[in-house]
Backbone as ProteinMPNN parsed JSONL, in Angstrom:
{"seq_chain_A": "MSRGILKIIAIVFLAETLIFFGLPLLPPLSDEIMAVINGLALVAIATPLIHFFIINPYVKGVRRRLETQSRHESLLKQTLNSFSDCIILFDPDGKVVFSNDEYHKIFPSSPPKDKIVGATQESLLRHSVKAGLIDIPLAKSDSEAWIQNRLKERREINEETLETLLSTGRTYLSRHKRTNDGSMMIVHTDITDRKVAEQELRKVHEGLEQRVEERTL", "coords_chain_A": {"N_chain_A": [[56.96, 195.281, 147.988], [60.026, 195.38, 146.332], [63.392, 194.838, 147.679], [65.383, 196.203, 146.258], [64.05, 198.433, 145.023], [63.276, 199.742, 147.341], [65.785, 200.461, 148.461], [66.605, 202.201, 146.387], [64.687, 204.339, 146.792], [65.32, 205.016, 149.449], [68.028, 206.045, 149.099], [67.61, 208.211, 147.357], [65.844, 209.709, 148.914], [67.43, 210.358, 151.051], [69.416, 211.88, 149.771], [67.849, 214.046, 148.934], [67.106, 215.062, 151.331], [69.548, 215.892, 152.435], [70.194, 217.853, 150.602], [68.148, 219.529, 151.116], [68.674, 220.502, 153.661], [70.792, 222.006, 153.142], [73.322, 220.83, 152.605], [75.701, 220.426, 150.36], [75.778, 218.103, 147.67], [76.677, 218.158, 145.146], [78.644, 220.206, 142.917], [78.153, 223.796, 142.811], [75.094, 224.543, 141.212], [72.996, 225.778, 138.487], [69.622, 227.261, 138.967], [67.825, 226.156, 137.205], [68.846, 223.668, 136.467], [69.011, 222.423, 138.98], [66.313, 222.248, 139.434], [65.581, 220.376, 137.486], [66.898, 218.204, 138.417], [65.77, 217.807, 140.905], [63.13, 217.268, 140.014], [63.529, 214.853, 138.611], [64.269, 213.307, 140.828], [61.94, 213.27, 142.283], [60.313, 211.915, 140.498], [61.545, 209.428, 140.604], [61.119, 208.679, 143.147], [58.326, 208.775, 143.237], [57.312, 206.99, 141.245], [57.725, 204.106, 142.072], [56.228, 204.163, 144.374], [53.661, 204.879, 143.472], [53.208, 202.583, 141.898], [53.296, 200.664, 143.996], [51.263, 201.391, 145.836], [48.973, 201.953, 144.348], [48.852, 200.928, 141.523], [49.531, 198.175, 141.978], [47.67, 197.134, 144.04], [45.29, 197.505, 142.468], [45.702, 195.806, 140.291], [45.831, 193.369, 141.71], [43.2, 193.321, 142.666], [41.622, 193.197, 140.382], [42.568, 190.68, 139.42], [41.554, 188.972, 141.499], [38.79, 189.339, 141.147], [38.463, 188.248, 138.598], [39.261, 185.716, 139.058], [37.249, 184.891, 140.905], [35.006, 185.235, 139.246], [35.584, 183.216, 137.306], [35.414, 180.931, 138.937], [32.724, 180.983, 139.588], [31.684, 180.688, 137.007], [32.559, 178.225, 136.449], [31.232, 176.65, 138.341], [28.612, 177.146, 137.59], [28.557, 175.89, 135.017], [29.102, 173.306, 135.813], [26.745, 172.754, 137.246], [24.804, 173.022, 135.212], [25.528, 170.902, 133.549], [24.847, 168.762, 135.119], [22.173, 168.576, 134.822], [19.207, 166.783, 133.754], [17.888, 167.716, 131.57], [18.25, 168.619, 128.134], [20.434, 171.2, 127.202], [21.386, 174.02, 125.433], [23.132, 176.928, 124.385], [23.014, 179.864, 122.421], [24.767, 182.689, 120.972], [23.992, 186.152, 120.102], [24.57, 186.083, 117.359], [23.849, 183.644, 116.638], [25.626, 181.555, 117.201], [27.074, 178.765, 118.915], [27.625, 178.879, 122.364], [27.621, 177.499, 124.629], [27.089, 174.139, 125.688], [25.482, 171.51, 127.324], [26.194, 168.3, 128.873], [24.108, 166.462, 128.392], [23.001, 167.343, 125.976], [24.731, 166.41, 124.107], [24.334, 163.74, 124.316], [21.828, 163.334, 123.346], [21.978, 164.494, 120.791], [24.165, 163.219, 119.135], [25.289, 163.449, 116.751], [26.22, 166.025, 116.389], [28.998, 168.289, 116.579], [31.645, 167.372, 118.881], [31.786, 168.17, 122.441], [34.059, 169.604, 123.076], [34.584, 170.972, 120.806], [32.355, 172.21, 119.824], [31.718, 174.839, 120.443], [31.15, 177.905, 118.83], [30.065, 176.861, 116.628], [27.428, 177.072, 114.226], [23.751, 177.597, 114.251], [22.592, 176.735, 111.967], [24.548, 174.825, 110.967], [24.251, 172.873, 112.951], [21.7, 172.005, 112.645], [21.925, 170.876, 110.079], [23.658, 168.817, 110.607], [21.996, 167.195, 112.23], [19.871, 166.529, 110.425], [21.223, 165.252, 108.359], [22.046, 163.026, 109.755], [19.815, 161.696, 110.008], [18.118, 162.16, 112.249], [15.96, 163.793, 112.673], [12.675, 163.397, 112.834], [10.597, 164.349, 110.845], [8.366, 164.879, 108.358], [8.871, 166.774, 106.218], [11.501, 167.364, 106.651], [12.663, 165.111, 105.754], [11.783, 164.797, 103.104], [12.428, 167.192, 101.851], [15.01, 168.539, 102.89], [16.56, 170.952, 102.788], [14.594, 172.968, 102.482], [13.216, 172.577, 104.96], [15.208, 173.205, 106.782], [15.837, 175.889, 106.212], [13.263, 177.057, 106.784], [13.13, 176.472, 109.475], [15.253, 177.973, 110.581], [14.447, 180.581, 109.876], [12.12, 180.709, 111.443], [13.307, 180.6, 114.054], [14.778, 182.949, 114.09], [12.765, 184.903, 114.117], [11.228, 184.463, 116.447], [10.727, 185.096, 119.922], [10.035, 183.522, 122.063], [9.152, 180.174, 122.371], [7.46, 177.122, 122.529], [7.439, 173.718, 121.786], [6.668, 170.395, 120.602], [9.098, 167.869, 119.845], [9.794, 165.187, 117.895], [12.05, 162.678, 117.638], [13.998, 160.489, 115.584], [14.844, 158.445, 117.127], [12.683, 157.667, 118.493], [12.144, 158.96, 120.829], [10.333, 161.559, 122.473], [10.417, 165.122, 122.816], [9.935, 168.007, 124.767], [10.472, 171.036, 123.584], [11.838, 174.062, 124.352], [12.228, 177.302, 123.417], [14.014, 180.244, 124.163], [14.573, 183.67, 123.998], [17.039, 185.881, 125.142], [17.636, 189.138, 126.787], [19.845, 190.272, 125.508], [19.782, 189.307, 123.061], [20.749, 186.631, 122.699], [20.066, 183.057, 122.589], [18.444, 180.409, 124.36], [18.056, 177.03, 124.229], [16.007, 174.44, 125.445], [15.604, 171.062, 125.854], [13.286, 168.776, 126.947], [12.868, 165.503, 127.991], [9.884, 163.957, 127.189], [8.85, 161.453, 126.795], [7.9, 159.253, 128.256], [5.827, 160.335, 129.557], [4.113, 160.983, 127.352], [3.614, 158.337, 126.448], [2.12, 157.444, 128.669], [-0.013, 159.076, 128.436], [-1.19, 158.15, 126.079], [-1.794, 155.624, 126.72], [-3.74, 156.049, 128.684], [-5.617, 157.284, 127.216], [-6.403, 155.26, 125.534], [-7.615, 153.512, 127.423], [-9.649, 155.177, 128.282], [-11.118, 155.408, 125.876], [-11.866, 152.731, 125.525], [-13.518, 152.292, 127.736], [-15.64, 154.142, 127.028], [-16.545, 152.865, 124.705], [-17.584, 150.516, 125.77], [-19.638, 151.553, 127.361], [-21.314, 152.571, 125.343], [-21.944, 150.145, 124.015], [-23.455, 148.844, 126.006], [-25.583, 150.532, 126.161], [-26.715, 150.275, 123.681]], "CA_chain_A": [[57.864, 196.093, 147.261], [61.333, 194.721, 146.369], [64.455, 195.498, 148.433], [66.05, 197.118, 145.329], [63.273, 199.683, 145.02], [63.424, 200.39, 148.718], [67.103, 201.074, 148.562], [66.64, 203.48, 145.55], [63.942, 205.352, 147.467], [66.134, 205.512, 150.619], [69.066, 206.933, 148.652], [67.01, 209.44, 146.808], [65.223, 210.481, 150.046], [68.629, 210.884, 151.797], [69.998, 212.944, 148.998], [67.001, 215.265, 148.928], [67.21, 215.577, 152.775], [70.803, 216.617, 152.633], [70.083, 219.131, 149.89], [67.118, 220.401, 151.779], [69.364, 221.148, 154.832], [71.961, 222.821, 152.732], [74.542, 220.109, 152.494], [75.83, 220.271, 148.88], [76.262, 216.877, 147.205], [77.211, 218.463, 143.862], [79.063, 221.591, 142.747], [76.947, 224.758, 142.629], [74.412, 224.419, 139.931], [71.922, 226.786, 138.313], [68.336, 226.851, 139.56], [67.172, 225.27, 136.189], [69.443, 222.204, 136.619], [68.486, 221.888, 140.18], [64.838, 221.947, 139.223], [65.55, 219.182, 136.717], [67.387, 217.052, 139.338], [64.668, 217.609, 141.876], [62.043, 216.65, 139.33], [63.95, 213.458, 138.415], [64.23, 212.593, 142.126], [60.48, 213.107, 142.661], [59.77, 210.85, 139.69], [62.224, 208.189, 141.081], [60.293, 208.232, 144.442], [56.842, 208.621, 142.991], [57.0, 205.815, 140.485], [57.533, 202.922, 142.85], [55.078, 204.445, 145.325], [52.362, 204.663, 142.713], [53.08, 201.115, 141.619], [53.008, 199.895, 145.207], [50.074, 201.74, 146.492], [47.833, 202.178, 143.369], [48.739, 199.931, 140.474], [49.61, 196.812, 142.442], [46.316, 196.83, 144.6], [44.373, 197.418, 141.393], [45.852, 194.56, 139.552], [45.387, 192.272, 142.537], [41.779, 193.338, 142.795], [41.121, 192.631, 139.068], [42.854, 189.247, 139.44], [40.661, 188.371, 142.436], [37.5, 189.438, 140.523], [38.516, 187.342, 137.512], [39.276, 184.31, 139.734], [35.904, 184.683, 141.427], [34.142, 184.995, 138.058], [35.97, 181.927, 136.799], [34.897, 179.928, 139.852], [31.292, 181.058, 139.474], [31.316, 180.1, 135.68], [32.818, 176.738, 136.528], [30.157, 176.137, 139.134], [27.245, 177.123, 136.751], [28.653, 174.811, 133.972], [28.908, 171.935, 136.474], [25.306, 172.573, 137.496], [23.991, 172.739, 133.945], [25.943, 169.642, 133.048], [24.184, 167.77, 135.938], [20.767, 168.471, 134.521], [18.7, 165.714, 132.878], [17.375, 168.356, 130.421], [19.278, 169.023, 127.207], [20.583, 172.691, 127.171], [22.282, 174.618, 124.421], [23.02, 178.402, 124.367], [23.555, 180.505, 121.306], [24.882, 184.056, 121.158], [23.05, 186.867, 119.281], [24.788, 185.794, 115.973], [23.469, 182.227, 116.345], [26.712, 180.578, 117.392], [27.033, 178.076, 120.171], [28.64, 179.371, 123.453], [27.597, 176.419, 125.726], [26.185, 172.979, 125.544], [25.751, 170.615, 128.478], [26.494, 166.886, 128.497], [22.885, 165.776, 127.949], [22.821, 167.693, 124.613], [25.556, 165.517, 123.254], [23.761, 162.385, 124.375], [20.681, 163.354, 122.524], [22.422, 164.84, 119.405], [25.528, 162.693, 119.046], [25.885, 163.773, 115.417], [26.846, 167.373, 116.511], [30.439, 168.267, 117.001], [31.931, 166.984, 120.333], [31.705, 169.164, 123.405], [35.204, 170.521, 123.087], [34.671, 171.55, 119.463], [31.011, 172.738, 119.402], [31.706, 176.304, 120.627], [31.409, 178.655, 117.617], [29.208, 176.288, 115.546], [26.097, 177.887, 113.965], [22.449, 176.869, 114.374], [22.437, 176.019, 110.706], [25.33, 173.627, 110.853], [23.809, 171.795, 113.871], [20.485, 171.496, 111.996], [22.346, 169.99, 108.978], [24.215, 167.527, 111.208], [20.9, 166.288, 112.617], [19.176, 166.054, 109.306], [22.136, 164.247, 107.68], [22.21, 161.825, 110.621], [18.469, 161.139, 110.022], [17.715, 162.212, 113.582], [14.811, 164.565, 112.711], [11.598, 162.556, 112.266], [9.61, 165.248, 110.39], [8.22, 164.545, 106.846], [9.484, 167.816, 105.356], [12.983, 167.281, 106.725], [13.071, 163.938, 105.006], [11.505, 165.017, 101.716], [13.08, 168.52, 101.3], [15.777, 168.925, 104.03], [16.907, 172.35, 102.655], [13.437, 173.778, 102.825], [12.994, 172.442, 106.422], [16.229, 173.939, 107.564], [15.646, 177.399, 106.064], [12.057, 177.385, 107.475], [13.407, 176.393, 110.915], [16.117, 179.06, 110.799], [13.559, 181.803, 109.812], [11.299, 180.783, 112.66], [14.149, 180.925, 115.188], [15.149, 184.413, 114.032], [11.559, 185.719, 114.341], [10.537, 184.175, 117.678], [11.328, 185.402, 121.127], [9.795, 182.41, 122.971], [8.426, 179.114, 121.666], [7.396, 175.779, 123.1], [6.858, 172.734, 120.91], [7.108, 168.931, 120.816], [9.966, 167.401, 118.951], [9.95, 163.78, 117.811], [13.285, 162.271, 116.988], [13.98, 159.163, 114.956], [15.201, 157.403, 118.168], [11.47, 157.24, 119.243], [11.952, 159.876, 121.967], [9.714, 162.835, 122.277], [11.011, 166.147, 123.65], [9.387, 169.308, 124.838], [11.528, 171.991, 123.196], [11.53, 175.423, 124.782], [13.228, 178.26, 122.95], [13.851, 181.435, 124.971], [15.574, 184.655, 123.7], [17.405, 186.743, 126.336], [17.66, 190.543, 126.501], [20.989, 190.606, 124.654], [19.632, 188.627, 121.686], [21.065, 185.26, 122.834], [18.935, 182.186, 122.671], [18.704, 179.226, 125.052], [17.098, 175.945, 123.916], [16.062, 173.377, 126.428], [14.807, 169.904, 125.489], [12.948, 167.955, 128.119], [12.285, 164.262, 127.557], [8.54, 163.711, 127.843], [8.374, 160.272, 126.153], [7.168, 158.446, 129.319], [4.505, 161.095, 129.727], [3.347, 160.801, 126.147], [3.152, 156.99, 126.439], [1.116, 157.231, 129.684], [-1.197, 159.809, 127.891], [-1.701, 157.297, 125.101], [-2.435, 154.471, 127.43], [-4.95, 156.611, 129.345], [-6.558, 157.602, 126.128], [-6.92, 153.929, 125.119], [-8.475, 153.002, 128.475], [-10.894, 156.01, 128.165], [-11.85, 155.031, 124.679], [-12.419, 151.425, 125.755], [-14.666, 152.577, 128.687], [-16.689, 154.78, 126.254], [-17.167, 151.864, 123.801], [-18.382, 149.574, 126.579], [-20.868, 152.187, 127.717], [-22.143, 152.571, 124.15], [-22.419, 148.73, 123.726], [-24.433, 148.505, 126.909], [-26.663, 151.344, 125.82], [-27.363, 149.624, 122.578]], "C_chain_A": [[59.299, 195.49, 147.377], [62.335, 195.53, 147.131], [65.219, 196.459, 147.44], [65.329, 198.502, 145.235], [63.359, 200.444, 146.288], [64.771, 201.045, 148.912], [67.23, 202.33, 147.653], [65.898, 204.654, 146.257], [64.704, 205.959, 148.689], [67.27, 206.416, 150.239], [68.61, 208.202, 148.134], [66.481, 210.25, 147.989], [66.342, 211.131, 150.868], [69.262, 212.076, 151.074], [69.187, 214.24, 149.069], [66.959, 215.849, 150.311], [68.487, 216.389, 153.008], [70.822, 217.943, 151.874], [69.149, 220.071, 150.535], [67.754, 221.183, 153.019], [70.612, 221.889, 154.428], [73.328, 222.083, 152.589], [74.785, 219.744, 150.936], [76.478, 218.891, 148.601], [77.005, 217.003, 145.834], [77.751, 219.908, 143.872], [77.902, 222.527, 142.571], [76.394, 224.723, 141.28], [73.338, 225.488, 139.775], [70.57, 226.276, 138.858], [67.583, 225.963, 138.527], [67.609, 223.851, 136.36], [68.972, 221.686, 137.881], [67.041, 221.483, 140.16], [64.7, 220.536, 138.545], [65.877, 217.947, 137.573], [66.316, 216.792, 140.358], [63.525, 216.85, 141.33], [62.252, 215.14, 139.079], [63.85, 212.654, 139.719], [62.868, 212.26, 142.477], [59.946, 211.933, 141.869], [60.268, 209.429, 140.209], [61.474, 207.722, 142.293], [58.923, 207.836, 144.123], [56.459, 207.358, 142.27], [56.761, 204.549, 141.261], [56.436, 202.97, 143.863], [53.779, 204.22, 144.643], [52.119, 203.187, 142.326], [52.613, 200.302, 142.829], [51.621, 200.105, 145.795], [48.774, 201.82, 145.637], [47.715, 200.946, 142.332], [48.648, 198.432, 141.035], [48.241, 196.365, 143.107], [45.23, 196.709, 143.502], [44.434, 196.101, 140.66], [45.475, 193.298, 140.38], [43.882, 192.165, 142.625], [41.087, 192.74, 141.58], [41.371, 191.141, 138.999], [41.887, 188.47, 140.33], [39.252, 188.275, 141.802], [37.423, 188.323, 139.397], [38.458, 185.878, 138.032], [37.864, 183.962, 140.305], [34.911, 184.365, 140.36], [34.356, 183.67, 137.397], [35.341, 180.822, 137.611], [33.347, 179.841, 139.728], [30.857, 180.461, 138.126], [31.49, 178.593, 135.768], [31.683, 176.05, 137.287], [28.84, 175.993, 138.398], [27.44, 176.04, 135.718], [28.518, 173.492, 134.586], [27.412, 171.662, 136.788], [24.502, 172.235, 136.31], [24.362, 171.397, 133.365], [25.268, 168.483, 133.834], [22.722, 167.604, 135.543], [20.451, 167.324, 133.587], [18.204, 166.376, 131.531], [18.615, 168.752, 129.45], [19.271, 170.575, 127.045], [21.689, 173.103, 126.204], [22.028, 176.14, 124.374], [23.691, 178.973, 123.123], [23.731, 181.919, 121.542], [24.006, 184.707, 120.165], [23.333, 186.619, 117.733], [24.478, 184.323, 115.664], [24.546, 181.222, 116.47], [26.7, 179.952, 118.835], [28.059, 178.721, 121.174], [28.66, 178.368, 124.547], [26.69, 175.32, 125.286], [26.377, 172.036, 126.718], [25.82, 169.095, 127.928], [25.274, 166.238, 127.929], [22.628, 166.105, 126.459], [23.528, 166.726, 123.712], [25.062, 164.104, 123.29], [22.612, 162.258, 123.394], [21.042, 163.65, 121.056], [23.871, 164.486, 119.212], [26.124, 163.056, 117.613], [26.443, 165.173, 115.345], [28.276, 167.15, 116.839], [30.531, 168.047, 118.564], [31.901, 168.338, 121.17], [32.888, 170.169, 123.319], [35.469, 171.163, 121.729], [33.41, 172.289, 118.992], [30.94, 174.312, 119.507], [32.013, 177.048, 119.376], [30.55, 178.051, 116.454], [27.923, 177.025, 115.444], [24.939, 176.973, 114.084], [22.269, 176.08, 113.08], [23.225, 174.746, 110.481], [24.832, 172.547, 111.696], [22.552, 171.126, 113.177], [20.859, 170.497, 110.874], [22.948, 168.708, 109.498], [23.009, 166.575, 111.626], [20.098, 165.711, 111.442], [19.99, 164.961, 108.509], [22.223, 162.894, 108.467], [20.811, 161.043, 110.607], [17.787, 161.173, 111.333], [16.281, 162.919, 113.614], [13.634, 163.786, 112.05], [10.387, 163.482, 111.876], [9.513, 164.937, 108.824], [8.992, 165.557, 105.918], [11.069, 167.749, 105.362], [13.505, 166.129, 105.944], [12.883, 164.173, 103.533], [12.204, 166.181, 101.031], [13.839, 169.085, 102.571], [16.105, 170.406, 103.934], [15.769, 173.27, 103.028], [13.129, 173.806, 104.324], [14.021, 173.317, 107.191], [16.075, 175.408, 107.407], [14.404, 177.837, 106.762], [12.307, 177.473, 108.993], [14.247, 177.615, 111.333], [15.336, 180.429, 110.786], [12.711, 181.824, 111.058], [12.102, 181.142, 113.947], [14.605, 182.377, 115.225], [14.003, 185.288, 114.482], [10.943, 185.507, 115.785], [11.428, 184.748, 118.901], [11.162, 184.369, 122.207], [8.869, 181.428, 122.291], [8.508, 177.875, 122.442], [6.716, 174.875, 122.057], [7.326, 171.468, 121.167], [7.918, 168.512, 119.619], [10.063, 165.875, 118.953], [11.176, 163.457, 117.056], [13.194, 160.814, 116.509], [14.334, 158.071, 115.963], [13.867, 157.043, 118.859], [11.199, 158.076, 120.458], [11.213, 161.108, 121.572], [10.151, 163.919, 123.325], [10.083, 167.418, 123.601], [10.448, 170.349, 124.599], [11.127, 173.409, 123.534], [12.695, 176.333, 124.274], [12.934, 179.664, 123.558], [14.935, 182.482, 124.532], [15.833, 185.576, 124.903], [17.424, 188.188, 125.817], [18.732, 190.952, 125.491], [20.864, 189.963, 123.277], [20.106, 187.17, 121.689], [19.779, 184.392, 122.828], [19.308, 180.813, 123.343], [17.601, 178.261, 124.572], [17.214, 174.869, 124.935], [15.02, 172.291, 125.979], [14.564, 169.03, 126.629], [12.332, 166.703, 127.632], [10.899, 163.924, 128.149], [7.995, 162.424, 127.18], [7.471, 159.439, 127.094], [5.788, 159.137, 129.504], [3.564, 160.907, 128.508], [2.718, 159.352, 126.122], [2.008, 156.853, 127.426], [-0.186, 157.958, 129.146], [-1.951, 158.829, 126.868], [-2.519, 156.133, 125.69], [-3.8, 154.899, 128.145], [-5.949, 156.855, 128.325], [-7.186, 156.265, 125.58], [-7.984, 153.442, 126.168], [-9.833, 153.815, 128.388], [-11.816, 155.705, 127.004], [-12.556, 153.743, 124.863], [-13.686, 151.543, 126.688], [-15.866, 153.18, 127.828], [-17.407, 153.714, 125.331], [-18.008, 150.964, 124.604], [-19.659, 150.142, 126.957], [-21.85, 152.237, 126.52], [-22.821, 151.194, 123.795], [-23.504, 148.378, 124.725], [-25.77, 149.321, 126.633], [-27.454, 150.749, 124.676], [-28.15, 148.333, 122.949]], "O_chain_A": [[59.706, 195.129, 148.481], [62.199, 196.748, 147.247], [65.66, 197.51, 147.905], [65.948, 199.56, 145.356], [63.502, 201.667, 146.293], [64.845, 202.123, 149.501], [67.828, 203.34, 148.025], [66.393, 205.78, 146.314], [64.728, 207.168, 148.918], [67.511, 207.425, 150.901], [69.197, 209.235, 148.456], [66.702, 211.461, 148.005], [66.232, 212.273, 151.315], [69.589, 213.105, 151.667], [69.718, 215.338, 149.232], [66.787, 217.061, 150.447], [68.487, 217.419, 153.683], [71.331, 218.964, 152.335], [69.341, 221.287, 150.503], [67.397, 222.321, 153.324], [71.389, 222.341, 155.269], [74.365, 222.734, 152.464], [74.125, 218.872, 150.371], [77.516, 218.538, 149.16], [77.795, 216.15, 145.431], [77.369, 220.72, 144.715], [76.797, 222.11, 142.223], [77.115, 224.854, 140.291], [72.832, 226.034, 140.755], [70.387, 225.097, 139.158], [66.788, 225.112, 138.926], [66.787, 222.935, 136.391], [68.532, 220.537, 137.91], [66.622, 220.51, 140.787], [63.895, 219.688, 138.928], [65.274, 216.877, 137.481], [65.996, 215.637, 140.639], [62.977, 215.948, 141.964], [61.37, 214.304, 139.277], [63.417, 211.502, 139.729], [62.577, 211.147, 142.916], [59.246, 211.069, 142.398], [59.53, 208.444, 140.234], [61.218, 206.53, 142.464], [58.383, 206.826, 144.572], [55.457, 206.717, 142.588], [55.691, 203.953, 141.134], [55.797, 201.965, 144.175], [52.907, 203.494, 145.121], [51.014, 202.654, 142.417], [51.739, 199.438, 142.759], [50.92, 199.171, 146.185], [47.658, 201.761, 146.154], [46.767, 200.163, 142.283], [47.825, 197.62, 140.61], [47.724, 195.308, 142.747], [44.338, 195.87, 143.624], [43.444, 195.403, 140.439], [44.909, 192.332, 139.869], [43.333, 191.063, 142.657], [40.155, 191.94, 141.673], [40.494, 190.392, 138.568], [41.44, 187.392, 139.937], [38.599, 187.238, 141.914], [36.441, 187.587, 139.3], [37.747, 185.006, 137.532], [37.395, 182.833, 140.165], [34.104, 183.441, 140.461], [33.392, 183.043, 136.958], [34.793, 179.873, 137.051], [32.768, 178.755, 139.762], [29.815, 179.809, 138.052], [30.697, 177.81, 135.245], [31.235, 174.974, 136.892], [28.097, 175.017, 138.498], [26.499, 175.269, 135.535], [27.899, 172.6, 134.006], [26.903, 170.553, 136.63], [23.655, 171.341, 136.318], [23.515, 170.79, 132.709], [25.126, 167.377, 133.312], [22.097, 166.602, 135.889], [21.265, 166.927, 132.753], [18.113, 165.701, 130.505], [19.716, 169.117, 129.86], [18.224, 171.169, 126.785], [22.788, 172.549, 126.211], [20.882, 176.588, 124.329], [24.821, 178.602, 122.806], [22.916, 182.461, 122.288], [23.312, 184.015, 119.42], [22.467, 186.9, 116.904], [24.795, 183.82, 114.586], [24.436, 180.128, 115.917], [26.338, 180.613, 119.808], [29.191, 179.04, 120.813], [29.599, 178.345, 125.342], [25.678, 175.527, 124.616], [27.54, 171.81, 127.052], [25.55, 168.769, 126.772], [25.427, 165.466, 126.982], [22.1, 165.259, 125.738], [22.998, 166.283, 122.693], [25.344, 163.331, 122.375], [22.44, 161.244, 122.716], [20.427, 163.07, 120.161], [24.723, 165.371, 119.132], [27.329, 162.95, 117.384], [27.084, 165.517, 114.352], [28.724, 166.092, 117.278], [29.683, 168.45, 119.361], [31.982, 169.439, 120.625], [32.724, 171.38, 123.468], [36.489, 171.828, 121.544], [33.39, 172.903, 117.925], [30.212, 174.974, 118.767], [33.106, 176.847, 118.848], [30.358, 178.701, 115.426], [27.389, 177.539, 116.427], [25.073, 175.75, 114.032], [21.854, 174.921, 113.09], [22.74, 173.758, 109.93], [24.925, 171.383, 111.306], [22.398, 169.905, 113.143], [20.236, 169.446, 110.721], [22.775, 167.642, 108.908], [23.035, 165.365, 111.399], [19.698, 164.547, 111.466], [19.462, 163.934, 108.084], [22.439, 161.822, 107.902], [20.691, 159.928, 111.115], [16.936, 160.32, 111.585], [15.498, 162.634, 114.52], [13.637, 163.562, 110.839], [9.319, 163.408, 112.484], [10.527, 164.769, 108.147], [9.663, 165.159, 104.966], [11.783, 167.996, 104.391], [14.655, 166.138, 105.505], [13.75, 163.784, 102.75], [12.516, 166.16, 99.841], [13.34, 170.0, 103.226], [15.943, 171.1, 104.938], [15.942, 174.225, 103.785], [12.83, 174.853, 104.899], [13.68, 174.05, 108.118], [16.173, 176.136, 108.394], [14.42, 178.931, 107.326], [11.809, 178.358, 109.689], [13.954, 178.226, 112.361], [15.587, 181.297, 111.622], [12.587, 182.875, 111.687], [11.622, 181.887, 114.801], [14.791, 182.949, 116.299], [14.216, 186.301, 115.149], [10.192, 186.369, 116.241], [12.654, 184.834, 118.837], [11.962, 184.285, 123.139], [7.88, 181.84, 121.685], [9.567, 177.577, 122.993], [5.642, 175.167, 121.531], [8.312, 171.32, 121.889], [7.506, 168.754, 118.484], [10.407, 165.316, 119.995], [11.345, 163.913, 115.925], [12.384, 160.032, 117.007], [14.141, 156.889, 115.679], [13.882, 156.188, 119.744], [10.142, 157.941, 121.075], [11.416, 161.654, 120.487], [10.233, 163.653, 124.524], [9.556, 167.804, 122.557], [11.309, 170.496, 125.467], [10.125, 173.896, 123.01], [13.869, 176.181, 124.611], [11.821, 180.183, 123.487], [16.122, 182.193, 124.686], [14.895, 185.984, 125.588], [17.26, 188.449, 124.626], [18.53, 191.881, 124.71], [21.76, 190.081, 122.441], [19.861, 186.496, 120.688], [18.654, 184.855, 123.016], [20.291, 180.165, 122.982], [16.419, 178.601, 124.515], [18.306, 174.416, 125.277], [13.832, 172.539, 125.773], [15.51, 168.556, 127.258], [11.34, 166.771, 126.906], [10.732, 163.658, 129.34], [6.78, 162.31, 127.015], [6.393, 158.994, 126.698], [4.749, 158.483, 129.586], [2.361, 160.699, 128.668], [1.535, 159.163, 125.836], [1.004, 156.219, 127.099], [-1.3, 157.491, 129.385], [-3.179, 158.748, 126.857], [-3.619, 155.753, 125.288], [-4.794, 154.172, 128.158], [-7.129, 156.624, 128.59], [-8.364, 156.218, 125.224], [-9.085, 153.025, 125.808], [-10.932, 153.262, 128.414], [-13.043, 155.73, 127.095], [-13.702, 153.598, 124.44], [-14.738, 150.961, 126.423], [-16.992, 152.7, 127.956], [-18.631, 153.676, 125.207], [-19.111, 150.641, 124.162], [-20.685, 149.463, 126.932], [-23.045, 151.981, 126.67], [-23.975, 151.09, 123.38], [-24.432, 147.661, 124.349], [-26.88, 148.835, 126.852], [-28.684, 150.718, 124.69], [-28.742, 147.699, 122.076]]}, "name": "protein", "num_of_chains": 1, "seq": "MSRGILKIIAIVFLAETLIFFGLPLLPPLSDEIMAVINGLALVAIATPLIHFFIINPYVKGVRRRLETQSRHESLLKQTLNSFSDCIILFDPDGKVVFSNDEYHKIFPSSPPKDKIVGATQESLLRHSVKAGLIDIPLAKSDSEAWIQNRLKERREINEETLETLLSTGRTYLSRHKRTNDGSMMIVHTDITDRKVAEQELRKVHEGLEQRVEERTL"}
């Protein structure tokens, strides 16, 4: 509490004390006027006390909670940015609220990290199609039909897992998950090495089967 407010409280308190003990500070006044003066004095004392003991602690508490929340959000973003998976989060209206660093490495045609918040799912799909990033026949032959079909699928699903092949030659396991508030998180995991290993294993298996058949014959 500032010294000025303390001085005002002290003066008003002293005046009220003198009046209480019958020491007149003003000429005789009517009861109505004295009631008004006493009311004003009470307000003068109560206002700074309310501010000091109620409002000020409340404001400080809110500020501490906001600072704590901000630190937690910052820590969460740092953690998500360190993931090797591509992560992007949309609000219930289909607009971006967060994208991690890996997302922008995989989808460089999308708006940069400092400008992507607020972008729609449709605009991001259009960016990817225009950049030739989507290696799907329909996206190449009729991009508008593919975009509208994909948007319809995303609106209707709550959870989905599928493989996505990009023109870069990388294959991703794409997981779409809708949250309780209607938001959607999409996580892309690079499974290219696993797919290559599976193909090699399949070739080896087919070769072994062919040898067995040849020996049988």
